[in-house]
N, C-alpha and C positions, 0 to 999 in steps of 0.2 A: 442438450448439453449434459454430458455424462460426468465430466470432470472439469476442474478449473486449474490448469497447470501453467499456462503461459499467456501473456497478453498478445503474443504473436498469433495465437490461435483464434483470437476474437475478431469478428467482423465489426464494422461500424454499427450495424443493427444489433448485434449481440451486446456490444459495450453500452449502447444507449439503453437497451432493454434492462440491463443490470442497474444502470444509474437511475433510470426512471422508477424501477422497483425500489431502489434505495430511498428515493424521495418519499414513497409511500411508507416505507419502514421508519423514516425519520419522524413522520407524523405520529407514529405509535409512541415514540420517546417523549412526546409532548403531552401525552395523556396522563390522567391520574393513575390508571392501571396500565403499566408499560408492558403488556403481554398480549400475545396472540396464541390461540390454540393450534396454529397451523402445523406444527411438527410434534404434536403430542404423541407419545409412543415411539418416537424415533430416537436413536442413540447416536450421538456425535462424540467422537474420540479426538481429543487434542493430543497428538503424538509429537512431542517436542524433543529432538535430539540435541538442540542447542538452547542456551538460556534465552529467555524472552520475558518481558513484562507486558508491554503494550499489546503486542499481537495476541498473546495467549489469553490475556484478560478480555480483550475485545471479542475474540471468537467465543469465549465462554459466555460473556454477556449476551452476545447475539443469539447463541443457541438457546439460552435460558429464556430470553424474551419471546422466542418462538415455541416455548414449552417443551423443548427436546430434553432428553436425559443426557447429561454431559459427564464424560469420564476424562480426567486429566492424567496424561501419562508423561512422565519425565524420565529421560534416560538415566540420569543420576539416581542411584538408589534402586534401580530396576535390574532385571536380569540382563539388560543390554550391557551393563557394566561388568557382567560375568562372561560376556562373549556371545550372547544371543544374537543371531542374525536378524536382518530386517524381515526376511521371509518368515522366520519362526514367530517374530513379534506380530506380523500381519496375520498369520494363521490363528494366533491366539485371539486377536481382535475379531476375526471372522467367527470364531467359535462362540464368542459372547454376543454376537449379533450386531456389530457396528454397522450403521447405515451410512455414515460419512466419516472419513478420516481427514483431519486437518493436520498436515505433516510439515514440520520444519526440520531440516536435516543439514548437516555440515557438508554433505557430498552433493555436488551439482548433479542433477538428474535423478535423484532418489525418488521424488514424487512421481516422475514419469515411469520409472521402473515399477513402482508399486501399482500404478494404474494400468500398465501394460501386461501384467502377469495375471494368473488365475489364483493368486494367493488369497485374494479377498474380493468379494463382490460388493463393493461399496463405492460411493462417490469419493473422489480424492481431491482435496484442495491444497494447492501448494502455498504454504505459509512462509516460504523462503528456503531456497536450496543453494547452499554454498554461495558462490558469487554469480549465480545464474539469473534467477528471477524471483519476484515477489509480487504476483499479480494483484492481490487484494490491496496492497499498499498503493500501487499505481491507480487502481480504481477509486480509492478514497481520495487520493490526490486530485484525480480528474473530477470527482464529484465536488470537491472544494473549489476548484478552479471554475467549474461550470456554473456554480451558484454565483460566484463573484462576477463572472463574465456576463451572465444573464442580468444581474442587478445593474451593471454598468449600462447595459443596453435597454433597460426598462422592460425586459421580457420575462416570461416564465422559463425556468430552466428545463422543465419537463419536455422531453422530445428533442432538445437541441444538442448541438455539438460544440466544438471549440474552434470553429473556423475563424481564422484571422488572429487568434491569440498568440502572442509572442512569449515563449517560455524559455528561460535559461536555467540549466542545471549545472551547478558548479561544485567542484571538489574532487573527492576520491572516487572517480568513475570506475577505475580499474577494479576495485573490490566491491563495487556497489550493485547488488541485484535490484535495488530500487531504481537506479538510473536506467538499467536495461529495460525493465518492465515499463517505465514511464516513457522512454523514447518511442517504443513501438505503439503503445496505447495512444499517446498524445498525437502522434502522426496519423493514426487511424481516425482520430476524432477531428482532424483538420488543423491542429495547432502547428506553429512554426517553432521548432526546437533547436536550441543551441547548447552544446556541451562546452563547459569552460573548465580547463584544468591544465596543470603542467604536463608536458609530454610524458613524463615518467608515470603519471597516474591516469593514462589513457590506455585502453586495451588494444592489443594487436587486432587489426581489421576494423577499427572504428570508422574508417573512411567508407565502409560499406553500409554503415547504419543510416537510417533515413533522417539525418539531422546535420546541422552545421557544427564545426568544431572551432573553438577560439582558445587562445592561450592567454588572453588578457581580459580580466574581469571588468576593469574600468572601461575599456573600449566597448565591451558588450553592453554595459549599462548605458553608455552614451548613445548607442545605436537604438536603444529603446527596448524595454521589456515590460510585460504585463504581469508576469509572475516570476519571482526569483527563488529558485529552490537550492538550498545549501545542503550538501551531503556530509555525513559524519566521516571524519578521518578514522578509518578502521585499523587502528594500531595493532589489534589482536591478530589481524590477517597479514601483517607485514613482516617479512623475514629478511628485509633489506632496508637500506636507507633510500627513501623515495623523494626526499627533499632535504635541504641543508639543515634546517632547524624549525621548530614549531613557531618561533618568532618570525622567521622568514616566510613561512607558509601563511601565517595569519596576516602579515603585511601585504602579501601579493594575492592571496587567494581567499582570504576570509572576508566575511561581510561584517566590517567593523563600523564604528560610529561615524567615521568619515564617509563611508559609502552610504550609510543610512541618510546622512544629511544631503549627499549628492543626489538622491532621488528627488528631493524637493527642488534642488538647484536646477536639475534637468527637466523639471516640469512633469515628473512622473508621479503625480499625486495619487493615482489609483493603483500603483504597483503593489502587489502583495508579496510578503516574504514567507517562504515555506521551509519546513525541515521535517524529515520523516521521524526524527528522534531515534535514540536518545541524543541530546546535544552535548557537544564539547564546548561549553561557553568559554569565550576568550580565544578559541582556536579557529573553528570555521565560522563562528557567529558570535557577535558580542551580545552581552546581556541586554543592552539598550535595543538592539535590533530584534532579539528574541521576544522581548516584552513590549514592543511598540504596538500601536494600534494597527499597523500594517501586518503584523504577524498572524498567521493562521494556524499556528502549531496546535493550540487546544481545539480549534475547529476540526483539524484533521483527526485528532484522537476521537472526538465526538462523532464525526462522520464515519469513522471506521466501523463503529458498531452497526450503523444503518447499512453500509455497503456489505458487511459480512452477513447480516441478516438476509439481505437480498440474495447473496450467493448461495447460502444454505437453503433458502426457500425455493429458489429456482432449480437447484440440483436435486432436492429431495421431493419436490412436488411435481416434477416432470416439465417438459417444455410447453405443454398446453395448459395454461392456467387461467383461472378466472380472477376477478378483482380480489385483492388481498382482503381476507376476512376482517371485518371491523368489530371493535368492541367499543362501547360507549364510554366516555370519560368518567362517568359516574358509576360504571359497573363495579360491583364488589365481588364478582365471581372469582374464585381462586382457580387459576389454571395450572 
């Protein structure tokens, strides 16, 4: 694996390998010394052309826990704001010796362009491109679901997939790179996926995606779901009116207190509620739902570090790897 650009490129074996490695990385986070020397001497550049909090911090934490040197690059305040091209920026990063570039870009396809050229000889990780894909978000979502699914079945999550799990993804699918990446990855892992949204917030060609489509959230819940993922309404990407009002949207498509209670009434006691963040509380999800014991929002953030550690480790250590290097909990060695 040279790059991580899209979940469509991942086979089931590839995906499970990343998730299994993430399990090993998660154990590192539980130690007294939360570091491995695995990527010492390597340089990881976070190249962000769009604002981000969770993803950028998560990748930074992941790289530092692997002892890599980290350079954070933001388009604002850089030469990009003066008109510097992606090519020139990439060649600058190549000149300073970047081994991996984590790129978030407003243009769909920018990470693929970077990976396909000879501008830079570095591993490229797509941290979100336009309305296209966000593969590491889908992987951390799958990691969170897999742990939950394994716990319900009384098995270890290591080495398993999501066969038989019913997942509903509701909201602004049209503008969501998270939804796209999740649909492909979850189907690869064996889950049954349903997209729920008003017709105006579904992309052209969605009928070709490997999932079901529903226009009614209540009907979807009544049919039974094991994981309910709510998507953020991306107002910053909307240049037209996609629904009558925020009140109408919340009533018909939001996961409110009534739908939270409905899970108990429907006997769905083990259904988890997910959100990739940031959340618009009161719009696509109520505070009661976001803060309920069913919510995995903070677990997703925590698991994101482990998954991104796994991605960086596998990309920069080569496809043939030995067991993740161990450090003892009591070790005081500074890495």
